[in-house]
C-alpha positions in Angstrom: -9.9 -20.3 25.3 -8.9 -17.1 23.5 -9.9 -14.0 25.4 -10.9 -11.3 23.0 -11.9 -7.7 24.0 -15.7 -7.3 23.8 -17.4 -3.9 23.4 -21.0 -2.8 23.2 -22.2 0.4 21.7 -24.6 0.7 24.7 -21.6 1.4 27.0 -21.4 5.0 28.0 -17.7 5.1 27.1 -17.9 2.9 24.0 -16.2 5.3 21.6 -13.3 6.0 24.0 -12.8 2.3 24.5 -12.9 1.8 20.8 -10.3 4.5 20.2 -8.1 2.8 22.8 -8.5 -0.6 21.2 -7.7 0.7 17.7 -4.7 2.8 18.8 -1.4 1.7 17.2 1.6 3.8 16.7 4.3 3.0 14.1 6.8 5.2 15.9 10.4 4.2 15.5 12.4 4.4 18.7 15.5 6.5 19.0 17.8 3.6 18.3 16.0 2.7 15.0 15.9 6.4 13.9 19.6 6.9 14.6 20.6 3.7 12.9 18.5 4.5 9.8 19.7 8.1 9.7 23.4 6.9 9.7 22.8 4.4 6.9 20.9 6.9 4.8 23.6 9.6 5.1 26.4 7.0 4.5 24.8 5.7 1.3 24.2 9.2 0.2 27.9 10.1 0.6 29.6 6.8 -0.4 27.2 5.2 -2.8 28.0 1.6 -3.8 30.7 1.0 -1.3 28.3 1.8 1.6 25.6 -0.4 0.1 28.0 -3.3 -0.2 29.3 -2.9 3.4 25.8 -2.9 4.9 24.7 -5.8 2.7 27.6 -7.9 3.8 26.9 -7.0 7.4 23.2 -7.3 7.7 22.5 -10.1 5.1 25.6 -12.1 6.0 26.9 -12.3 2.5 30.4 -11.7 1.1 30.6 -9.5 -1.9 33.1 -7.0 -3.2 31.2 -5.1 -5.9 27.7 -4.2 -7.0 27.8 -6.3 -10.1 27.6 -9.3 -7.9 24.5 -8.0 -6.3 22.5 -7.4 -9.5 20.4 -10.3 -10.4 20.3 -11.0 -14.2 16.9 -11.2 -15.8 17.8 -14.6 -17.0 17.8 -15.7 -13.3 14.2 -14.6 -13.0 13.2 -16.6 -16.0 15.1 -19.6 -14.5 12.9 -19.3 -11.4 9.8 -19.0 -13.5 10.6 -22.2 -15.3 11.6 -24.0 -12.1 8.6 -23.5 -9.9 5.8 -26.1 -10.0 3.3 -25.7 -12.9 0.3 -25.0 -10.6 2.2 -22.1 -8.9 3.2 -20.6 -12.2 -0.3 -20.8 -13.5 -1.7 -19.2 -10.3 0.9 -16.4 -10.5 0.0 -15.8 -14.2 -3.7 -15.8 -13.5 -3.4 -13.4 -10.6 -1.1 -11.1 -12.7 -3.6 -11.1 -15.5 -6.5 -10.2 -13.2 -4.5 -7.4 -11.5 -3.4 -6.1 -14.9 -7.0 -6.1 -16.2 -8.2 -4.2 -13.2 -5.3 -1.7 -13.4 -6.1 -0.9 -17.1 -9.4 0.7 -15.8 -7.4 3.0 -13.6 -5.4 4.8 -16.3 -6.0 8.5 -16.2 -5.9 10.2 -19.6 -4.8 13.7 -20.5 -7.6 16.2 -21.2 -8.2 19.8 -22.3 -10.9 22.2 -23.3 -10.8 25.4 -25.3 -12.6 28.6 -24.3 -14.4 30.9 -26.7 -11.5 33.2 -27.0 -9.1 30.4 -28.0 -7.5 29.9 -24.6 -6.7 26.2 -23.9 -6.8 24.7 -20.4 -6.1 21.1 -19.5 -4.2 18.5 -17.8 -1.3 16.4 -19.2 -0.9 13.0 -17.6 2.6 11.3 -17.8 4.1 8.2 -16.2 7.0 8.5 -13.8 10.4 7.8 -15.4 11.6 5.3 -12.9 10.1 3.5 -9.8 11.7 1.4 -7.1 10.0 -1.7 -5.6 11.1 -3.0 -2.2 10.3 -6.7 -1.6 11.1 -8.5 1.7 13.5 -11.3 1.2 14.4 -14.7 2.7 11.6 -16.7 4.3 9.3 -13.7 4.8 8.8 -13.3 1.0 5.5 -12.5 -0.7 5.3 -13.0 -4.5 1.8 -11.5 -4.3 3.3 -8.2 -3.2 5.5 -8.2 -6.3 2.5 -8.6 -8.5 0.5 -6.0 -6.7 3.2 -3.4 -6.7 4.9 -4.0 -10.1 2.0 -4.4 -12.4 0.3 -1.0 -11.8 3.7 0.7 -12.4 4.0 -1.1 -15.8 0.4 -0.4 -16.7 1.0 3.3 -15.9 3.9 3.2 -18.4 6.8 3.7 -16.0 10.0 3.6 -18.0 12.1 1.5 -15.7 11.1 -0.6 -12.6 13.9 -1.5 -10.2 13.3 -4.2 -7.6 15.4 -4.6 -4.5 15.1 -7.8 -2.4 17.5 -8.9 0.3 18.9 -12.5 0.1 20.0 -13.1 3.7 22.6 -15.9 3.9 22.2 -16.2 0.1 18.7 -17.4 0.4 16.7 -16.8 -2.8 12.9 -17.2 -3.1 12.1 -18.6 -6.5 8.4 -17.6 -6.3 9.4 -13.9 -5.8 11.8 -14.1 -8.8 9.1 -15.8 -10.9 6.6 -13.1 -9.9 9.1 -10.4 -11.0 9.6 -12.1 -14.3 5.8 -12.3 -14.9 5.3 -8.6 -13.8 8.0 -7.3 -16.1 10.5 -5.9 -13.6 13.4 -4.3 -15.4 16.3 -4.7 -12.9 16.8 -6.5 -9.7 19.3 -6.0 -6.9 19.9 -8.4 -4.0 19.9 -5.7 -1.3 17.5 -4.8 1.5 17.0 -2.7 4.5 17.5 1.0 4.9 20.5 0.8 2.6 18.3 -0.3 -0.3 15.8 2.5 0.3 18.7 5.0 0.4 20.1 3.6 -2.9 16.8 4.0 -4.6 16.1 7.5 -3.2 19.5 9.0 -3.7 21.1 6.8 -6.4 24.5 5.3 -6.4 27.1 4.6 -9.1 25.2 1.5 -10.1 21.6 2.0 -8.9 19.8 4.9 -10.6 17.7 7.3 -8.5 14.0 6.6 -8.7 11.0 8.9 -8.6 8.8 6.8 -6.3 9.5 3.9 -3.9 6.7 1.3 -3.1 6.5 -2.0 -1.3 6.4 -3.3 2.3 9.2 -3.8 4.7 10.2 -4.0 8.4 10.5 -1.1 10.9 13.9 0.0 9.4 12.5 0.0 5.9 9.4 1.9 6.9 11.5 4.4 8.9 13.8 4.9 5.9 10.9 5.4 3.5 9.5 8.1 5.8 12.9 9.8 6.0 13.6 9.8 2.3 10.2 11.3 1.3 11.0 14.4 -0.7 14.0 12.9 -2.4 11.5 10.4 -3.8 7.8 9.8 -3.4 6.6 6.9 -1.4 3.4 4.8 -1.5 2.5 4.9 2.2 3.8 4.0 5.7 1.8 0.9 6.3 0.8 -0.3 9.8 -0.3 -3.9 10.8 -2.9 -5.6 8.7 -6.5 -5.2 9.6 -9.9 -6.8 8.9 -13.3 -5.7 10.1 -16.2 -8.0 9.5 -19.7 -6.7 9.6 -22.0 -9.7 10.0 -25.7 -10.1 10.6 -25.3 -13.5 12.2 -26.5 -15.5 9.2 -23.1 -16.5 7.8 -21.4 -19.8 8.8 -19.5 -19.0 12.0 -16.5 -21.1 10.9 -16.2 -18.9 7.8 -16.1 -15.7 9.9 -13.6 -17.2 12.4 -11.3 -18.2 9.5 -11.7 -14.7 7.9 -10.5 -13.2 11.2 -7.6 -15.6 11.4 -6.6 -14.7 7.8 -5.3 -11.3 9.0 -4.3 -12.4 12.6 -1.8 -14.8 11.2 0.2 -12.0 9.5 1.8 -11.0 12.8 1.0 -10.3 16.5 0.1 -6.6 15.8 -2.5 -7.4 13.2 -6.1 -6.5 14.1 -9.3 -8.5 13.6 -12.6 -7.0 14.4 -16.2 -8.5 14.3 -19.2 -6.1 14.4 -22.5 -7.9 14.9 -26.0 -7.2 16.4 -26.5 -10.8 17.4 -24.8 -11.7 20.7 -25.6 -15.4 20.4 -23.9 -15.5 17.0 -20.8 -13.8 18.5 -20.6 -16.6 21.0 -20.8 -19.1 18.0 -17.9 -17.4 16.3 -15.9 -17.6 19.6 -16.6 -21.4 19.7 -15.5 -21.7 16.1 -12.3 -19.7 16.9 -11.4 -22.1 19.8 -12.2 -25.1 17.6 -10.3 -24.0 14.5 -7.2 -22.6 16.1 -6.0 -26.1 16.7 -5.6 -26.6 13.0 -3.5 -23.5 12.4 0.2 -23.8 11.8 0.6 -20.1 13.0 -1.7 -20.7 16.0 0.5 -18.8 18.5 0.7 -15.7 16.3 -3.1 -15.8 15.8 -3.7 -16.2 19.5 -1.6 -13.3 20.5 -3.0 -11.1 17.7 -6.6 -11.8 18.8 -5.9 -11.5 22.5 -4.0 -8.3 22.3 -5.7 -6.5 19.4 -8.9 -8.4 18.5 -12.3 -6.7 19.1 -15.8 -8.1 19.2 -18.4 -5.3 19.0 -22.1 -5.7 19.7 -24.3 -3.2 18.0 -28.1 -2.6 17.9 -28.5 -3.3 14.2 -26.7 -3.2 10.8 -27.3 0.6 10.5 -25.2 1.0 13.7 -22.7 -1.6 12.5 -22.1 0.5 9.3 -21.6 3.6 11.5 -19.0 1.8 13.6 -17.3 0.4 10.4 -17.0 3.9 8.9 -15.5 5.2 12.1 -12.9 2.3 12.2 -12.1 3.0 8.5 -10.5 -0.5 8.2 -8.0 -1.7 5.7 -10.2 -4.6 4.8 -14.0 -4.5 5.4 -16.2 -7.6 4.9 -19.9 -7.0 4.6 -21.3 -10.5 5.4 -24.9 -9.3 5.4 -28.1 -9.3 3.4 -28.2 -6.8 0.5 -24.5 -6.3 0.9 -24.0 -4.7 -2.5 -26.6 -2.1 -1.9 -25.4 -1.4 1.7 -21.8 -1.1 0.5 -22.8 2.3 -0.9 -23.1 3.5 2.7 -19.4 2.8 3.4 -17.4 6.0 3.2 -14.1 4.9 4.7 -12.4 1.5 3.9 -9.4 0.4 1.9 -11.3 -2.3 0.2 -14.9 -3.6 0.6 -15.5 -7.4 0.3 -19.2 -7.6 -0.5 -21.4 -10.6 0.5 -20.9 -13.8 2.3 -18.9 -15.5 -0.4 -16.2 -12.8 -0.8 -13.4 -13.8 1.6 -10.8 -11.1 2.1 -8.1 -13.6 1.2 -9.3 -13.5 -2.5 -8.4 -9.8 -2.6 -4.9 -10.6 -1.2 -4.0 -12.7 -4.1 -6.1 -12.7 -7.3 -9.4 -10.9 -7.3 -7.9 -7.9 -9.2 -8.0 -4.8 -7.0 -4.7 -4.0 -5.3 -3.9 -5.5 -1.9 -1.7 -2.5 -0.9 -4.2 -0.6 1.2 -4.3 2.2 3.8 -4.1 1.0 7.4 -4.5 2.6 10.9 -7.7 4.5 9.9 -5.9 6.3 7.1 -8.6 5.1 4.7 -10.4 8.3 5.8 -8.1 10.2 3.5 -6.1 7.8 1.4 -6.6 5.1 -1.2 -5.3 1.8 -2.4 -2.1 1.7 -4.5 -2.9 2.0 -8.1 -1.9 3.1 -11.5 -2.4 6.7 -10.5 0.4 6.4 -7.9 2.8 6.1 -10.9 1.4 8.9 -13.0 1.9 12.6 -12.7 -0.6 15.3 -13.6 0.7 18.6 -15.2 -1.6 21.6 -15.7 -1.8 23.1 -19.2 -2.4 26.8 -19.9 -2.2 28.2 -23.4 -3.7 31.7 -23.7 -4.8 33.4 -26.8 -3.9 37.1 -27.1 -7.5 38.0 -26.3 -7.6 35.5 -23.4 -4.3 36.7 -22.0 -5.5 40.3 -22.0 -8.7 39.6 -20.1 -7.0 37.3 -17.6 -4.2 39.9 -17.0 -6.7 42.5 -15.9 -7.9 40.2 -13.1 -4.3 39.0 -12.2 -3.1 42.5 -12.1 -5.7 43.6 -9.5 -5.0 40.5 -7.3 -1.2 40.8 -7.6 -1.2 44.5 -6.6 -3.5 43.5 -3.7 -0.8 41.1 -2.5 2.0 43.7 -3.0 3.7 41.7 -5.8 4.4 44.3 -8.3 6.5 42.2 -10.7 3.6 39.7 -10.9 1.2 42.5 -11.8 3.6 44.1 -14.4 4.2 40.7 -16.0 0.5 40.2 -16.5 -0.1 43.9 -17.6 2.4 43.6 -20.4 -0.1 41.3 -22.1 -3.1 43.7 -21.8 -4.2 44.8 -25.2 -4.6 48.6 -25.7 
């Protein structure tokens, strides 16, 4: 029997208990911080030689120069041709759907001209170069390659560099095949904090990138946090989350398996069920204890549900939506009547899966929207990864003589008010007599 935390909104201290159950800190301990800091500084100073040393040490390989660590694009094509036909077809279909969705996210430049001839606008340009970190070895996810690489290519990024460790020389053909399909430009068999440093600072072989995206372990996440400023980053992701709002009318086995789908990621993943029907919650519990026996990752699921799972009883669906908005989950399933209409009431969620048939797992692989989503309640202020993360917006100001004269009068007053005389004089030179 799996023991899952149960809360009820009728409890006087419900919100405090919910806060405690949601709490998760991605704080690196001192040892991790110091290790990462040393690696970053070493790569920044010594470039390729430091990357080679750390790769040999941590990935248990033996190489003497960076050319041996660059994977030729022909090797990606080899993997693409080697994988089973059904896997290739699935990757290509998923990529096509992600690409089609991303096309809708492209932000175009715009401008308008005022009566005096002054033009104001915004110029949108892609980043020159992006870096994609991909976990390697057995913990490899080709779906993450698709989700991170395709928006960059759709945005028009000039060069996309992928880094992926190959511990003990272990190569994942699905990851390489996904990179070929997504159009990755260069690939290096390096990982860890040293790979993040190489992308952020550049080395003799690896060019410096403008933004780094992609998931990784605590050392990678810490490195991404520390290099921010030298390069942009997508986000610091916490454990995977799912919150299911159900009215008690969906097959209980479906909901149990939806909760499993995130719990099987790792022990820190969080699965939450919000429901007004206590009898149904008991049915889902029964389904969980029945279905867990079929799961290859049963121990991980059990620990995740026991330590971080939450079942919340609410008065009605209105209150369920209030609770869901407070949780601001990475993935939110609305397994309820009139789900599409009620989805408009959701203000905070990374992605909303609408209706009883829309399993969160579809979004992980092939629905189209990106599966790189804000976690740990950051959906209150951040968004899924998309084309816009690989585009920059530059303001345009083109004053006519008349427009400059009028604006200068206002600027002059404000500049003098701030005590910035040069600002004021610079504007005043443009005032027409």
